[in-house]
C-alpha positions in Angstrom: 75.7 75.8 99.6 75.1 79.1 101.5 73.0 82.1 100.3 71.7 80.2 97.7 68.8 82.8 96.8 71.3 85.8 96.5 74.2 84.5 94.6 75.3 85.4 91.1 75.9 82.1 89.4 78.4 81.6 86.2 77.1 80.1 83.3 78.6 76.5 83.0 79.7 74.0 80.5 77.3 71.2 81.1 77.2 67.6 80.0 73.8 65.5 80.4 74.4 62.0 80.5 71.5 59.5 80.0 71.4 55.6 79.3 69.1 56.1 76.4 66.9 58.6 74.5 64.0 56.2 74.3 61.9 56.2 77.1 62.7 55.5 80.8 62.8 58.1 83.6 66.2 59.7 82.4 65.3 60.4 79.1 62.0 61.9 80.4 63.7 64.2 83.2 66.2 65.5 80.5 63.4 66.5 78.3 61.4 67.9 81.0 64.3 69.8 82.6 66.1 71.0 79.6 64.9 74.7 80.4 66.6 74.4 83.8 69.7 73.4 82.2 69.8 75.8 79.4 69.4 78.3 82.4 72.5 77.5 83.9 74.7 76.4 80.7 77.1 78.3 78.5 77.3 75.3 76.5 75.0 72.2 76.8 75.9 68.4 75.6 73.7 65.6 75.8 75.2 62.1 75.6 73.5 58.9 75.5 75.1 55.7 76.3 73.5 53.9 74.0 73.8 54.4 70.2 71.0 52.2 69.2 68.2 54.2 69.4 69.2 57.5 67.8 66.2 59.8 67.4 65.9 62.9 65.3 65.2 66.7 66.7 67.2 68.7 68.8 70.4 70.6 68.8 71.7 67.7 66.9 75.4 68.7 66.5 75.7 68.6 70.3 74.0 65.1 70.7 76.7 62.3 71.2 76.2 58.6 71.3 78.6 56.5 73.2 77.5 53.3 71.6 77.4 51.2 74.5 76.2 47.8 73.7 78.0 45.6 76.4 80.3 45.8 79.2 83.3 45.5 77.0 82.4 49.2 75.6 83.0 50.5 79.3 86.7 51.7 78.9 85.9 53.1 75.6 82.8 55.0 76.6 84.8 56.6 79.8 88.1 57.5 77.9 85.7 59.2 75.1 83.7 60.9 77.8 87.0 62.1 79.4 88.4 63.5 76.5 85.3 65.5 75.8 85.4 66.7 79.4 88.7 68.0 79.1 88.6 69.5 75.6 85.4 71.4 76.4 86.4 72.5 79.7 83.1 70.8 81.2 82.1 72.2 84.7 79.2 70.0 85.4 78.1 66.4 84.6 74.5 65.6 85.2 74.2 61.8 85.2 71.3 59.5 85.7 71.0 56.1 86.9 73.3 53.5 87.8 75.6 52.4 85.1 75.6 56.0 83.7 76.6 57.2 87.1 79.4 54.9 87.1 80.6 56.2 83.6 80.3 59.8 84.7 82.4 59.3 87.6 85.0 57.4 86.2 85.2 59.8 83.4 85.3 63.2 85.5 88.1 61.5 87.5 90.2 60.5 84.4 89.8 63.8 83.0 91.4 65.5 86.0 89.2 68.6 85.7 87.4 69.8 88.9 84.3 68.8 87.6 80.7 69.1 89.3 79.0 65.9 89.6 75.2 65.7 89.8 73.9 62.1 90.0 70.2 60.7 90.0 69.3 57.5 91.5 65.4 56.7 90.6 65.2 53.2 92.0 66.1 51.4 95.4 69.2 49.7 94.7 69.0 47.1 97.3 65.6 46.1 95.9 67.1 46.0 92.3 70.1 43.8 93.7 67.5 41.0 94.3 66.7 40.5 90.9 70.3 40.1 89.8 72.7 37.2 90.7 74.2 37.9 94.4 77.6 38.2 92.4 76.3 41.0 90.4 74.7 42.5 93.3 77.7 42.4 95.7 79.9 44.0 92.9 77.4 47.0 92.6 77.2 47.6 96.0 81.1 47.9 96.2 81.2 50.4 93.4 78.2 52.5 94.3 79.8 53.1 98.0 82.7 54.2 95.9 81.0 56.8 93.6 77.7 58.0 95.0 79.7 59.9 98.2 82.0 61.5 95.9 79.0 63.1 94.0 78.5 66.9 94.9 74.6 66.2 94.7 72.4 63.1 94.4 68.9 63.2 93.3 66.3 60.8 94.4 62.6 60.6 94.0 61.5 58.4 97.0 62.5 59.0 100.9 63.4 55.1 101.0 65.9 55.5 98.2 67.2 58.5 99.9 67.4 56.6 103.3 69.4 53.8 101.6 71.9 55.8 100.1 72.9 57.3 103.3 72.7 54.3 105.4 74.2 51.8 103.0 76.5 53.9 100.9 77.9 56.5 103.0 76.5 59.5 101.3 76.3 62.8 102.9 72.7 63.7 104.3 73.1 67.4 103.1 74.1 65.8 99.4 71.3 63.5 99.0 68.3 65.6 98.1 64.6 64.3 97.4 63.2 65.9 94.2 59.7 64.9 93.0 58.9 63.8 89.5 58.5 66.5 86.6 55.3 65.9 85.3 53.4 68.2 82.6 50.4 67.9 84.6 48.7 70.9 82.9 49.6 69.7 79.1 48.3 66.1 79.7 45.2 67.3 81.4 44.8 69.4 78.1 45.8 66.7 75.9 43.5 64.2 77.1 40.6 66.1 76.1 41.7 65.6 72.5 40.6 62.8 70.1 41.2 59.0 71.0 43.9 57.2 69.0 41.8 55.3 66.5 43.0 51.7 68.1 41.6 52.6 71.4 38.0 52.9 70.1 37.9 49.3 68.6 39.7 47.9 71.9 37.4 49.2 74.8 37.2 48.6 77.6 41.1 47.9 78.4 43.3 47.9 81.0 46.8 49.7 80.1 50.4 49.5 81.2 53.3 51.9 80.1 56.7 50.5 80.8 59.9 49.4 79.4 59.8 45.7 79.0 62.9 44.8 81.2 63.7 43.0 84.3 62.0 44.2 87.5 58.7 45.6 85.4 56.8 42.4 86.6 55.2 41.8 83.3 55.1 38.1 83.8 53.0 38.5 86.8 50.6 41.2 84.9 50.3 38.6 82.2 49.5 36.0 84.6 47.2 38.2 86.5 45.4 38.8 83.3 44.9 35.5 82.8 43.3 34.8 85.8 40.8 37.3 85.1 40.1 36.8 81.3 36.8 35.2 81.5 35.6 37.5 84.1 36.3 40.6 82.9 35.4 42.3 79.3 38.8 44.1 79.6 41.5 43.5 77.2 44.9 44.6 77.9 47.2 47.1 76.2 50.9 47.3 76.5 52.8 50.3 75.6 56.5 49.9 75.7 59.4 47.9 74.3 62.6 46.4 75.6 65.1 43.7 75.3 62.4 41.1 76.9 59.5 41.9 74.5 59.7 38.7 72.6 60.1 36.6 75.9 56.8 38.5 77.0 54.7 38.1 73.8 55.6 34.3 73.7 54.4 34.0 77.5 51.0 35.6 76.2 50.9 32.8 73.9 51.3 30.0 76.3 48.8 31.6 78.7 46.2 31.7 75.9 45.7 35.5 76.0 47.5 37.1 73.2 44.4 37.7 71.2 43.4 40.0 73.9 46.6 41.6 74.8 47.5 44.5 72.4 51.4 45.0 72.3 51.9 48.4 71.0 55.5 48.4 71.0 57.4 51.7 71.7 54.9 54.7 71.8 56.1 58.4 71.6 53.2 59.7 73.2 51.2 57.4 75.3 48.6 60.1 76.6 46.2 59.3 73.9 45.8 55.9 74.9 45.1 56.9 78.4 41.7 58.3 77.3 39.6 55.3 77.1 41.3 53.2 79.6 39.6 51.5 82.2 42.7 51.5 84.6 46.5 51.7 84.6 48.1 48.8 85.9 51.9 48.5 87.0 53.5 45.3 88.5 57.0 46.6 89.2 59.1 45.1 91.6 61.2 48.2 92.3 60.8 51.9 91.3 61.8 55.4 92.5 58.2 56.5 91.6 57.0 55.6 88.2 56.5 58.6 85.8 53.9 56.5 83.7 51.8 56.1 86.8 51.6 59.6 87.4 50.8 60.5 83.9 48.2 58.1 84.1 46.8 59.8 87.3 47.1 63.2 85.3 45.0 61.9 82.3 42.3 60.6 84.9 42.8 56.8 84.9 42.7 55.2 88.3 45.8 53.1 89.1 46.6 49.7 90.3 50.1 49.3 91.6 52.3 46.9 93.4 54.0 48.5 96.5 57.4 49.0 94.8 58.2 52.1 96.4 57.2 54.1 99.5 55.2 56.5 97.5 52.4 53.6 96.7 51.6 53.3 100.4 51.1 57.2 100.7 49.2 57.3 97.5 46.7 54.3 98.9 46.1 56.2 102.2 45.0 59.1 100.3 42.6 57.1 98.3 44.6 57.7 95.0 45.1 54.1 93.9 45.0 50.4 95.1 48.1 48.8 96.0 49.1 44.7 96.0 52.2 43.0 97.1 54.9 42.7 94.8 54.9 39.4 93.0 51.5 38.6 93.9 49.6 37.8 90.7 46.3 36.5 92.5 46.1 39.9 94.2 46.6 41.8 91.4 43.8 40.0 89.7 41.5 40.7 92.2 42.5 44.5 92.3 41.9 44.3 88.4 38.3 42.5 88.5 37.6 45.0 91.2 38.5 48.4 89.6 36.9 47.3 86.5 33.4 46.3 88.0 33.0 49.4 90.6 32.4 52.7 88.8 32.1 54.6 92.2 35.7 53.4 93.3 37.0 54.5 90.0 35.4 57.8 90.4 37.1 58.2 93.6 40.5 56.9 92.6 40.7 59.4 89.7 39.2 62.4 92.0 42.2 61.7 94.6 44.6 60.9 91.7 44.1 64.4 90.6 44.9 65.7 93.9 48.0 63.8 94.4 49.5 64.4 90.9 49.0 68.3 91.6 52.1 68.2 93.9 54.1 66.9 90.9 54.0 69.8 88.3 57.2 70.1 86.3 57.1 73.6 87.1 57.9 72.9 90.9 60.3 70.1 90.2 62.2 72.5 87.9 62.4 75.0 90.5 63.7 72.6 93.1 66.5 71.6 91.1 67.1 75.0 89.8 68.0 76.2 93.6 70.0 73.0 94.1 72.0 73.3 91.1 72.7 77.0 91.7 74.3 75.8 94.9 76.7 73.4 93.3 77.6 76.0 90.5 78.4 78.9 93.0 82.1 78.5 92.7 83.1 76.6 89.9 86.4 77.0 88.5 
């Protein structure tokens, strides 16, 4: 990758592969970075691993669903994508997250074409394995040590994830690049000044969280923490998101006796209007690279309480931009929620410092970083 600033780059046939088009960091990154991909693409094709969440809009004739429902569908997904790569003379496959990267690697190899592979890893793998069975974690470590070193470029959004990919999975330092989350800061700042969602007016004051309801997001600890402070705080709890554990988490709210004060919004296309009246944004995740929802809350002027699920959180706390608590500690989380709800001076300080922090994550800067790196990958494709 030499002479990045001066080279002339050919237009490529590009596949962008995501796990889902409904929420999650990978879908967010695709829609934020679409202009960058279009800049380098003669033809761009979007593949979604899951066909259960087909959404309208976009260049629909170039959106494909691999209809993945279980690991039994893995061979079909790989073969279908490999055939597509071969027939359409694909030059670059850009894939996001662990199982998606595995499908990408296998399909590129099966196709026999000299395809450039760019992958994203947005969480710390070894932390994620702690949430799974020891056998599953062991299998994934073997697989990741196989396919990540073969990528032409690996993007990650935290230094701890970058170090892990290099140390534990054999990736080259030159190929693992730290890039910041692409956050539409200016757009969020503009939209949060608009009218509130009607539901927020009647629900104030409230805490809010916005995350997929899946393993590792800490919803059990969050509801337990809220149950501990329910009698001490006037704030209710608003949850924006859905996922396979939605029913189980709602049943937990019933068992804890807090359901009447917890509003499950389900899937929300645009959560920004709900941030406008929020007392604080709360996340209890076990492992993250860096949460887009957290950064978007900062951009919307909402103070943040977070578990130390990534190295970024400790850095943010040192800058006075959030309150952090240990992962899995409901008691500590409940104390932080009470503190932030009752101290307006603290909230104002966190908001002001949050604005300063999130200014470094503007989507324009992230796009420029990836643009330069993609030029290097594509400079000599066949």
